[in-house]
FIPAPA-544797 format. One line per field, with one value per residue: residue number from 1; residue in three letters; chain; x, y, z of N, C-alpha, C, O in turn. Coordinates in steps of 0.2 Angstrom, whole numbers, plus 5000, padded with zeros to 4 digits. Example, Ala and Ser with C-alpha at 12.3 -4.5 7.8 and 13.67 -1.06 7.14 Angstrom:
BEGIN
vovo [1  2] $
drendo [ala  ser] $
rokol [A  A] $
nx [5066  5064] $
ny [4972  4989] $
nz [5039  5035] $
cax [5062  5068] $
cay [4978  4995] $
caz [5039  5036] $
cx [5066  5064] $
cy [4984  5000] $
cz [5039  5039] $
ox [5071  5067] $
oy [4983  5006] $
oz [5042  5040] $
//
This chain:
BEGIN
vovo [1  2  3  4  5  6  7  8  9  10  11  12  13  14  15  16  17  18  19  20  21  22  23  24  25  26  27  28  29  30  31  32  33  34  35  36  37  38  39  40  41  42  43  44  45  46  47  48  49  50  51  52  53  54  55  56  57  58  59  60  61  62  63  64  65  66  67  68  69  70  71  72  73  74  75  76  77  78  79  80  81  82  83  84  85  86  87  88  89  90  91  92  93  94  95  96  97  98  99  100  101  102  103  104  105  106  107  108  109  110  111  112  113  114  115  116  117  118  119  120  121  122  123  124  125  126  127  128  129  130  131  132  133  134  135  136  137  138  139  140  141  142  143  144  145  146  147  148  149  150  151  152  153  154  155  156  157  158  159  160  161  162  163  164  165  166  167  168  169  170  171  172  173  174  175  176  177  178  179  180  181  182  183  184  185  186  187  188  189  190  191  192  193  194  195  196  197  198  199  200  201  202  203  204  205  206  207  208  209  210  211  212  213  214  215  216  217  218  219  220  221  222  223  224  225  226  227  228  229  230  231  232  233  234  235  236  237  238  239  240  241  242  243  244  245  246  247  248] $
drendo [met  ser  val  leu  arg  ala  glu  gly  val  ser  val  arg  leu  gly  gly  arg  arg  val  leu  arg  glu  val  gly  leu  ser  val  asp  ala  gly  glu  leu  val  gly  leu  ile  gly  pro  asn  gly  ala  gly  lys  thr  thr  leu  leu  arg  ala  ile  leu  gly  val  ile  arg  thr  glu  ser  gly  arg  val  glu  ile  glu  gly  glu  pro  val  gly  arg  met  arg  ser  arg  val  gly  tyr  val  pro  gln  arg  his  glu  phe  ala  trp  asp  phe  pro  ile  thr  val  glu  asp  thr  val  met  thr  gly  leu  val  arg  ser  ile  gly  trp  leu  arg  arg  pro  arg  gln  arg  his  tyr  glu  ala  val  ala  glu  ser  leu  ala  arg  val  arg  met  asp  his  leu  ala  glu  arg  pro  val  gly  glu  leu  ser  gly  gly  gln  arg  gln  arg  val  leu  val  ala  arg  ala  leu  ala  leu  arg  pro  ser  leu  leu  leu  leu  asp  glu  pro  phe  thr  gly  leu  asp  met  pro  thr  gln  glu  leu  leu  leu  glu  leu  phe  asp  gly  leu  ala  ala  glu  gly  arg  ala  val  leu  met  ser  thr  his  asp  leu  ser  gly  ala  met  his  gln  cys  ser  arg  leu  cys  leu  ile  asn  arg  thr  val  ile  ala  asp  ala  pro  pro  ala  glu  leu  gln  asp  ala  glu  val  trp  met  arg  ala  phe  gly  val  arg  ala  asp  asn  pro  val  leu  arg  val  leu  gly  val  ala  ala] $
rokol [A  A  A  A  A  A  A  A  A  A  A  A  A  A  A  A  A  A  A  A  A  A  A  A  A  A  A  A  A  A  A  A  A  A  A  A  A  A  A  A  A  A  A  A  A  A  A  A  A  A  A  A  A  A  A  A  A  A  A  A  A  A  A  A  A  A  A  A  A  A  A  A  A  A  A  A  A  A  A  A  A  A  A  A  A  A  A  A  A  A  A  A  A  A  A  A  A  A  A  A  A  A  A  A  A  A  A  A  A  A  A  A  A  A  A  A  A  A  A  A  A  A  A  A  A  A  A  A  A  A  A  A  A  A  A  A  A  A  A  A  A  A  A  A  A  A  A  A  A  A  A  A  A  A  A  A  A  A  A  A  A  A  A  A  A  A  A  A  A  A  A  A  A  A  A  A  A  A  A  A  A  A  A  A  A  A  A  A  A  A  A  A  A  A  A  A  A  A  A  A  A  A  A  A  A  A  A  A  A  A  A  A  A  A  A  A  A  A  A  A  A  A  A  A  A  A  A  A  A  A  A  A  A  A  A  A  A  A  A  A  A  A  A  A  A  A  A  A] $
nx [5041  5049  5045  5046  5056  5058  5068  5071  5068  5069  5064  5067  5060  5060  5067  5060  5056  5048  5045  5049  5060  5054  5048  5044  5037  5032  5026  5026  5011  5003  4991  4993  4987  4990  4988  4983  4981  4978  4993  5001  5012  5011  5011  5024  5031  5028  5035  5048  5050  5050  5061  5062  5063  5075  5081  5084  5089  5091  5086  5080  5074  5071  5065  5077  5087  5095  5084  5087  5093  5082  5072  5064  5056  5045  5029  5020  5007  5001  4992  4978  4977  4990  4994  4996  4983  4979  4987  4990  4988  4985  4976  4983  4996  4998  4999  5010  5020  5024  5034  5046  5059  5062  5061  5069  5077  5071  5069  5060  5045  5046  5039  5036  5034  5022  5014  5014  5008  4995  4991  4990  4980  4969  4968  4963  4951  4951  4954  4947  4946  4958  4963  4958  4958  4967  4962  4948  4943  4933  4934  4935  4939  4951  4959  4960  4968  4980  4983  4985  4996  5005  5005  5010  5023  5024  5026  5034  5031  5018  5014  5001  4994  4981  4970  4956  4950  4937  4931  4917  4906  4906  4918  4927  4925  4929  4943  4947  4945  4954  4966  4966  4967  4979  4987  4984  4991  5004  5010  5016  5007  5005  4995  4990  4976  4961  4949  4944  4935  4934  4947  4949  4941  4946  4960  4975  4984  4987  4995  4997  5001  5008  5019  5028  5028  5013  5006  5006  4998  4987  4970  4961  4968  4969  4960  4961  4956  4964  4975  4971  4966  4979  4985  4977  4975  4963  4948  4941  4927  4925  4916  4921  4928  4918  4912  4923  4921  4929  4926  4930] $
ny [4918  4933  4945  4959  4969  4982  4992  5002  5014  5031  5047  5063  5077  5093  5098  5093  5080  5066  5053  5041  5030  5018  5002  4987  4973  4962  4947  4934  4931  4939  4951  4967  4980  4997  5009  5025  5043  5057  5064  5056  5049  5039  5038  5043  5033  5022  5027  5028  5014  5010  5016  5029  5040  5048  5040  5045  5037  5019  5004  4996  4980  4969  4954  4950  4957  4973  4987  4994  4985  4977  4983  4980  4970  4975  4982  4997  5006  5022  5036  5041  5054  5057  5054  5058  5060  5067  5064  5059  5044  5027  5014  5002  5007  5014  5005  4998  5008  5005  4995  5001  5001  4987  4986  4995  5011  5020  5009  4996  4987  4970  4953  4947  4957  4963  4952  4952  4964  4962  4951  4957  4967  4959  4953  4964  4966  4974  4972  4973  4986  4990  4998  5010  5028  5034  5046  5046  5037  5031  5036  5024  5015  5020  5018  5004  5003  5008  4999  4988  4992  4991  4977  4972  4971  4959  4957  4953  4960  4971  4988  4998  5014  5021  5014  5013  5026  5037  5028  5018  5005  4992  4993  4994  4981  4973  4976  4973  4959  4955  4959  4951  4938  4939  4939  4926  4919  4920  4933  4947  4960  4977  4989  5006  5014  5022  5016  5010  5001  4991  4987  4981  4970  4963  4963  4954  4958  4973  4988  5001  5018  5033  5043  5035  5018  5013  5002  4984  4971  4957  4960  4955  4956  4969  4977  4986  5001  5012  5011  5014  5027  5033  5032  5039  5051  5054  5056  5047  5046  5046  5043  5034  5024  5017  5012  5003  4994  4995  5003  5013] $
nz [5033  5033  5022  5021  5031  5042  5052  5066  5059  5055  5050  5043  5038  5030  5041  5051  5062  5055  5056  5069  5075  5069  5068  5059  5052  5038  5034  5021  5014  5022  5026  5030  5039  5039  5051  5056  5061  5051  5045  5052  5047  5038  5024  5022  5028  5019  5008  5012  5014  5001  4996  4991  4998  5009  5023  5040  5050  5053  5045  5030  5023  5010  5008  5015  5009  5006  5002  4991  4982  4979  4973  4962  4967  4973  4973  4971  4975  4973  4981  4972  4967  4965  4952  4935  4927  4916  4906  4889  4886  4884  4894  4894  4891  4902  4912  4908  4911  4923  4922  4917  4922  4920  4907  4901  4898  4884  4876  4868  4874  4877  4873  4885  4893  4888  4891  4905  4908  4902  4910  4923  4921  4918  4931  4938  4932  4921  4908  4896  4894  4889  4878  4881  4883  4898  4904  4902  4911  4926  4943  4951  4941  4938  4950  4949  4938  4943  4953  4944  4938  4947  4950  4938  4940  4946  4960  4976  4987  4991  4992  4997  4997  5004  4997  4995  4995  4991  4983  4976  4984  4978  4970  4980  4987  4976  4975  4988  4988  4979  4985  4996  4990  4984  4995  5000  4990  4994  4994  5001  5009  5012  5018  5019  5027  5030  5033  5047  5053  5043  5041  5053  5052  5040  5039  5043  5052  5062  5061  5072  5070  5074  5070  5077  5081  5089  5092  5087  5081  5079  5075  5084  5096  5099  5108  5118  5123  5126  5119  5106  5108  5111  5099  5090  5096  5103  5114  5128  5125  5112  5097  5088  5094  5099  5087  5083  5093  5105  5115  5130] $
cax [5046  5048  5047  5048  5058  5060  5071  5073  5067  5068  5064  5066  5058  5060  5069  5055  5056  5041  5045  5054  5062  5049  5050  5038  5038  5027  5027  5023  5004  5000  4988  4994  4984  4994  4983  4984  4978  4982  5000  5005  5018  5009  5013  5031  5034  5028  5040  5054  5051  5051  5067  5062  5065  5080  5080  5089  5093  5087  5087  5074  5076  5066  5068  5083  5092  5094  5079  5090  5094  5076  5066  5059  5051  5041  5024  5018  5000  5001  4986  4975  4978  4997  4996  4994  4978  4977  4992  4987  4990  4980  4976  4988  5002  4999  5001  5017  5025  5027  5039  5051  5066  5064  5061  5075  5075  5071  5068  5053  5044  5046  5033  5035  5031  5015  5010  5013  5003  4988  4989  4988  4974  4964  4967  4959  4945  4951  4957  4942  4947  4966  4965  4954  4963  4966  4958  4941  4941  4930  4938  4936  4943  4958  4962  4961  4974  4986  4984  4987  5003  5010  5005  5014  5030  5024  5030  5033  5028  5013  5012  4995  4992  4974  4968  4949  4948  4933  4928  4911  4907  4908  4925  4931  4925  4933  4950  4949  4945  4960  4971  4965  4969  4987  4990  4983  4996  5010  5013  5015  5003  5005  4990  4987  4969  4957  4943  4946  4931  4936  4954  4948  4938  4949  4968  4978  4987  4986  5001  4995  5006  5008  5026  5031  5023  5010  5004  5007  4995  4981  4964  4958  4972  4969  4954  4962  4954  4969  4980  4968  4966  4985  4987  4973  4974  4956  4946  4938  4920  4925  4912  4925  4930  4912  4912  4928  4920  4934  4925  4933] $
cay [4922  4940  4948  4966  4971  4989  4992  5009  5019  5038  5051  5070  5081  5100  5100  5091  5073  5064  5046  5040  5023  5013  4995  4984  4967  4959  4941  4931  4928  4943  4958  4971  4987  5003  5013  5031  5049  5061  5067  5051  5047  5033  5039  5044  5026  5018  5029  5026  5007  5010  5019  5035  5046  5046  5039  5048  5031  5013  5000  4992  4975  4966  4947  4949  4961  4980  4988  4996  4979  4973  4987  4977  4965  4979  4985  5002  5010  5028  5039  5042  5061  5058  5052  5063  5057  5070  5062  5056  5037  5022  5010  4997  5010  5017  4999  4997  5012  5001  4991  5005  4998  4981  4987  5000  5018  5021  5002  4994  4982  4963  4950  4945  4963  4963  4947  4954  4969  4958  4947  4961  4970  4954  4952  4969  4966  4980  4970  4975  4993  4991  5003  5016  5033  5034  5052  5044  5032  5034  5035  5017  5012  5023  5015  4998  5003  5009  4992  4983  4994  4988  4970  4970  4969  4952  4959  4949  4965  4976  4993  5002  5020  5023  5012  5014  5033  5039  5022  5015  4999  4987  4993  4992  4974  4969  4976  4969  4952  4954  4959  4944  4933  4940  4937  4919  4917  4921  4939  4952  4966  4982  4994  5011  5015  5026  5012  5007  4995  4987  4984  4977  4964  4960  4962  4949  4961  4980  4992  5008  5022  5040  5045  5029  5012  5013  4995  4980  4965  4955  4964  4953  4958  4977  4978  4991  5008  5016  5010  5018  5034  5036  5032  5044  5057  5056  5055  5040  5046  5047  5038  5029  5018  5012  5008  4998  4989  4995  5009  5012] $
caz [5031  5032  5015  5023  5038  5044  5059  5068  5053  5057  5044  5045  5032  5031  5048  5056  5062  5054  5059  5075  5077  5067  5067  5056  5047  5035  5031  5016  5016  5027  5024  5036  5039  5043  5053  5060  5059  5046  5048  5057  5044  5035  5017  5022  5029  5013  5003  5015  5012  4994  4995  4987  5002  5013  5030  5045  5053  5052  5038  5027  5020  5006  5007  5018  5006  5006  4997  4984  4977  4978  4971  4957  4970  4977  4969  4975  4973  4977  4981  4965  4965  4963  4945  4930  4923  4909  4901  4884  4885  4886  4900  4893  4891  4909  4916  4905  4914  4929  4920  4914  4924  4917  4899  4900  4895  4876  4873  4867  4878  4874  4873  4892  4896  4886  4895  4912  4908  4901  4916  4928  4919  4919  4938  4941  4928  4916  4901  4891  4893  4888  4874  4883  4886  4905  4906  4901  4916  4932  4949  4953  4936  4938  4955  4947  4934  4947  4956  4939  4936  4953  4949  4932  4942  4949  4966  4982  4992  4988  4996  4995  5000  5004  4990  4995  4996  4986  4979  4978  4988  4973  4968  4986  4988  4971  4977  4994  4987  4975  4990  5000  4985  4983  5002  5000  4985  4997  4993  5007  5007  5017  5016  5024  5026  5035  5035  5053  5054  5037  5043  5059  5050  5034  5040  5047  5058  5061  5064  5073  5070  5075  5070  5079  5081  5095  5093  5081  5083  5076  5077  5090  5102  5100  5111  5123  5120  5128  5113  5100  5110  5110  5092  5086  5100  5105  5121  5129  5123  5105  5094  5084  5099  5099  5081  5083  5098  5110  5120  5136] $
cx [5045  5050  5049  5050  5061  5062  5073  5073  5065  5068  5063  5065  5057  5062  5065  5055  5049  5040  5051  5055  5056  5051  5044  5041  5032  5029  5024  5016  5000  4997  4988  4991  4989  4989  4985  4981  4981  4988  5003  5011  5017  5012  5021  5034  5034  5034  5047  5056  5053  5058  5068  5063  5070  5078  5085  5093  5088  5089  5080  5077  5070  5069  5075  5089  5090  5089  5081  5091  5088  5070  5061  5055  5046  5036  5021  5012  5000  4993  4984  4977  4985  4999  4993  4989  4976  4983  4989  4989  4985  4981  4982  4995  5004  5002  5009  5022  5028  5033  5045  5058  5067  5065  5068  5073  5076  5071  5061  5052  5044  5040  5031  5032  5024  5011  5009  5008  4996  4986  4987  4982  4968  4963  4962  4952  4945  4954  4953  4943  4955  4967  4961  4959  4961  4962  4951  4938  4937  4935  4940  4940  4951  4962  4964  4967  4980  4988  4987  4994  5008  5010  5009  5021  5030  5028  5029  5030  5024  5012  5006  4994  4985  4971  4960  4946  4944  4930  4921  4912  4909  4915  4929  4931  4929  4940  4952  4949  4952  4966  4972  4968  4977  4990  4990  4988  5003  5013  5012  5012  5003  5001  4989  4980  4966  4950  4945  4942  4933  4942  4953  4945  4942  4957  4970  4981  4987  4992  4998  5001  5004  5015  5030  5026  5020  5008  5005  5004  4989  4975  4961  4961  4972  4962  4955  4961  4960  4974  4977  4968  4973  4987  4983  4972  4967  4954  4942  4931  4920  4921  4916  4927  4924  4911  4917  4926  4925  4933  4927  4927] $
cy [4929  4943  4955  4966  4978  4989  4999  5014  5026  5042  5058  5073  5088  5102  5097  5083  5070  5057  5045  5033  5018  5006  4991  4978  4965  4953  4939  4929  4933  4949  4962  4978  4992  5008  5019  5037  5052  5064  5062  5048  5041  5033  5039  5037  5022  5020  5028  5018  5006  5012  5025  5041  5043  5045  5042  5042  5025  5009  4997  4986  4971  4959  4946  4953  4968  4982  4991  4991  4976  4977  4984  4972  4969  4983  4991  5006  5016  5031  5041  5049  5062  5057  5057  5060  5060  5069  5058  5049  5033  5018  5005  5001  5013  5011  4998  5002  5009  4997  4994  5002  4992  4981  4990  5006  5018  5014  5000  4988  4975  4959  4948  4951  4964  4958  4949  4959  4966  4954  4952  4965  4965  4953  4958  4970  4972  4978  4972  4982  4995  4997  5010  5022  5034  5040  5051  5039  5035  5033  5028  5013  5014  5019  5008  4998  5004  5002  4987  4985  4992  4981  4968  4968  4962  4953  4954  4953  4970  4981  4997  5008  5022  5021  5012  5021  5035  5034  5020  5008  4993  4987  4991  4984  4970  4970  4972  4961  4950  4954  4953  4939  4933  4938  4929  4916  4917  4928  4943  4958  4971  4988  4999  5012  5018  5022  5008  5000  4989  4983  4979  4970  4960  4959  4957  4952  4969  4983  4999  5012  5029  5043  5039  5024  5012  5006  4991  4973  4963  4959  4962  4954  4965  4979  4983  4998  5013  5016  5015  5025  5037  5037  5038  5051  5059  5054  5049  5040  5047  5041  5032  5023  5014  5008  5002  4993  4989  5001  5008  5012] $
cz [5030  5026  5016  5030  5038  5051  5061  5063  5056  5051  5046  5038  5034  5038  5053  5056  5061  5056  5064  5076  5075  5065  5064  5052  5044  5032  5025  5018  5020  5023  5030  5035  5043  5044  5057  5057  5053  5049  5052  5054  5040  5028  5017  5024  5023  5008  5006  5013  5005  4992  4991  4991  5007  5020  5034  5048  5051  5046  5036  5022  5016  5005  5009  5014  5006  5001  4991  4979  4975  4976  4966  4960  4974  4972  4974  4971  4976  4977  4974  4963  4963  4956  4941  4925  4916  4904  4895  4882  4887  4892  4900  4894  4898  4913  4914  4909  4920  4928  4917  4916  4921  4910  4897  4896  4887  4873  4872  4871  4874  4876  4881  4896  4895  4890  4902  4913  4907  4907  4922  4927  4920  4927  4941  4937  4923  4909  4895  4889  4891  4883  4875  4885  4894  4907  4905  4907  4922  4937  4951  4948  4936  4944  4953  4942  4938  4951  4950  4937  4941  4952  4943  4934  4945  4956  4972  4988  4988  4993  4993  5000  4999  4998  4990  4995  4990  4981  4981  4981  4984  4972  4974  4988  4983  4973  4983  4993  4983  4980  4994  4996  4984  4990  5002  4995  4988  4996  5000  5005  5013  5015  5021  5022  5032  5037  5041  5054  5049  5039  5048  5057  5044  5035  5044  5053  5056  5065  5065  5074  5071  5076  5073  5080  5088  5097  5087  5083  5079  5079  5083  5097  5103  5102  5117  5120  5121  5122  5107  5102  5109  5103  5088  5090  5102  5112  5121  5126  5116  5102  5090  5088  5099  5093  5081  5089  5104  5115  5127  5141] $
ox [5039  5056  5054  5047  5066  5058  5078  5077  5060  5073  5058  5069  5053  5059  5066  5055  5044  5034  5056  5050  5054  5056  5038  5046  5027  5034  5019  5015  4995  5000  4984  4993  4990  4986  4990  4978  4987  4988  5009  5015  5022  5016  5025  5039  5039  5037  5051  5061  5057  5060  5073  5064  5070  5075  5091  5099  5083  5093  5076  5081  5064  5074  5079  5094  5084  5089  5078  5091  5088  5065  5055  5050  5042  5038  5020  5012  4998  4989  4988  4979  4987  5004  4987  4991  4973  4982  4986  4992  4980  4986  4986  5000  5009  5007  5013  5028  5033  5036  5050  5062  5073  5069  5071  5068  5081  5073  5057  5056  5043  5035  5025  5028  5020  5005  5004  5004  4991  4980  4982  4978  4963  4957  4959  4949  4940  4955  4956  4940  4957  4972  4962  4963  4956  4958  4947  4932  4939  4941  4946  4945  4955  4968  4969  4971  4985  4994  4992  4999  5013  5016  5011  5024  5036  5032  5024  5027  5026  5009  5006  4994  4983  4968  4957  4940  4946  4927  4919  4917  4913  4918  4934  4936  4932  4944  4957  4953  4955  4970  4977  4972  4980  4995  4995  4990  5008  5019  5008  5014  5001  5002  4986  4978  4968  4946  4947  4945  4933  4943  4956  4947  4942  4960  4966  4982  4986  4994  4997  5005  4999  5017  5036  5020  5024  5008  5004  5008  4987  4975  4959  4959  4975  4959  4950  4964  4960  4977  4981  4969  4974  4990  4986  4970  4965  4958  4940  4928  4914  4922  4913  4927  4925  4909  4915  4929  4926  4937  4926  4928] $
oy [4931  4943  4958  4963  4979  4987  5002  5018  5026  5041  5060  5073  5090  5106  5098  5080  5071  5055  5047  5030  5014  5006  4991  4979  4965  4952  4942  4925  4931  4952  4961  4981  4991  5012  5018  5037  5050  5067  5064  5046  5037  5028  5036  5035  5018  5016  5026  5016  5002  5011  5027  5047  5037  5049  5042  5043  5025  5012  4995  4987  4971  4958  4942  4953  4970  4979  4989  4992  4972  4975  4986  4969  4966  4987  4990  5007  5016  5027  5044  5050  5067  5058  5060  5057  5058  5071  5053  5048  5035  5019  5005  4998  5013  5012  4996  5000  5011  4994  4991  5002  4990  4978  4988  5006  5015  5014  5003  4984  4975  4962  4948  4951  4966  4959  4947  4959  4968  4955  4950  4966  4967  4952  4957  4975  4976  4983  4973  4985  5001  5000  5015  5020  5034  5040  5055  5038  5041  5030  5026  5009  5010  5018  5005  4993  5001  5001  4984  4981  4990  4978  4962  4964  4959  4949  4950  4951  4973  4980  4999  5007  5025  5025  5012  5021  5034  5036  5020  5005  4989  4981  4988  4982  4965  4965  4969  4958  4945  4950  4950  4934  4928  4934  4926  4910  4914  4929  4940  4961  4969  4991  4998  5012  5018  5024  5002  4995  4983  4977  4974  4965  4954  4955  4956  4949  4971  4981  5003  5011  5031  5044  5039  5025  5012  5004  4994  4970  4967  4961  4966  4954  4968  4983  4985  5000  5017  5022  5018  5030  5043  5041  5041  5056  5065  5051  5045  5034  5048  5035  5027  5018  5008  5003  4997  4987  4984  5003  5002  5011] $
oz [5028  5024  5013  5035  5035  5055  5057  5063  5059  5047  5050  5033  5038  5041  5059  5051  5065  5058  5063  5079  5080  5062  5067  5048  5047  5028  5023  5023  5022  5019  5034  5030  5049  5040  5061  5052  5052  5054  5055  5057  5038  5026  5013  5021  5021  5005  5002  5012  5003  4987  4989  4988  5008  5023  5032  5049  5049  5042  5040  5018  5019  5002  5006  5017  5007  4995  4986  4973  4970  4976  4967  4957  4977  4968  4979  4965  4982  4975  4970  4957  4960  4954  4942  4920  4912  4898  4897  4877  4890  4896  4904  4897  4901  4917  4918  4909  4923  4933  4914  4911  4919  4907  4893  4892  4885  4867  4876  4872  4868  4879  4883  4900  4899  4892  4905  4917  4910  4909  4925  4932  4922  4928  4946  4938  4923  4906  4890  4884  4892  4884  4871  4889  4896  4913  4908  4907  4924  4936  4952  4949  4935  4943  4955  4942  4936  4951  4952  4936  4939  4953  4943  4930  4945  4957  4972  4992  4984  4998  4987  5006  4994  4994  4984  4994  4984  4976  4987  4981  4986  4971  4974  4989  4984  4972  4983  4996  4984  4980  4996  4999  4984  4989  5004  4996  4985  4998  5004  5001  5019  5010  5027  5016  5038  5041  5040  5055  5050  5038  5048  5060  5044  5032  5050  5059  5051  5070  5060  5078  5068  5082  5071  5080  5093  5103  5081  5087  5075  5084  5088  5102  5108  5099  5120  5116  5117  5120  5104  5098  5107  5101  5084  5088  5102  5115  5116  5125  5113  5103  5089  5085  5100  5093  5078  5089  5107  5118  5129  5147] $
//
């Protein structure tokens, strides 16, 4: 079953077309890597799927319904620098902000909201730091809080924007194990990442994008160096191709 389906999505920002006729789907149980160079439109696509930026054309559906009706079914983890970490709130309160729509403006959280927050913090192994001010957290701990904030929605689709950037290897392994587990539970996971070799080994499918979709297939089927050269605009002798095992 396709949890996410995007068809013909085009986006223009500041008079410049950033995405052109992008088509992408993610099924329940899939961990899909969104791969492309800087400026390829990966973050823009995630935000278009989320419905926070306007599309020039195309449509996005979540579980067969327009994304506007299904926003509560989508968890989003932005890049870490996009969050205001100097805001004086605790880890628990930060995760609770992910439930604002469910709670309602100027209303107090109910028991079910506290339970969802506790459950999501436990999943990222941050429950013991629930009362810690977020400003005192390390980079890896902050990333885990953002993941917990998205998981508190109990989403069917999880969007991840460069979740491993700047993290040490143990934290990367912890999060990747979590994302694998979420997919195994039947969630759909779409993750943009610059970790090409990791994506080749861990993702069930890769979508190579550079303003439009260049290729979309399981990693084992992406052995044509020409596809990677087109996606990243590199030459045949680029060492990245050798690292990926697709050297021309």
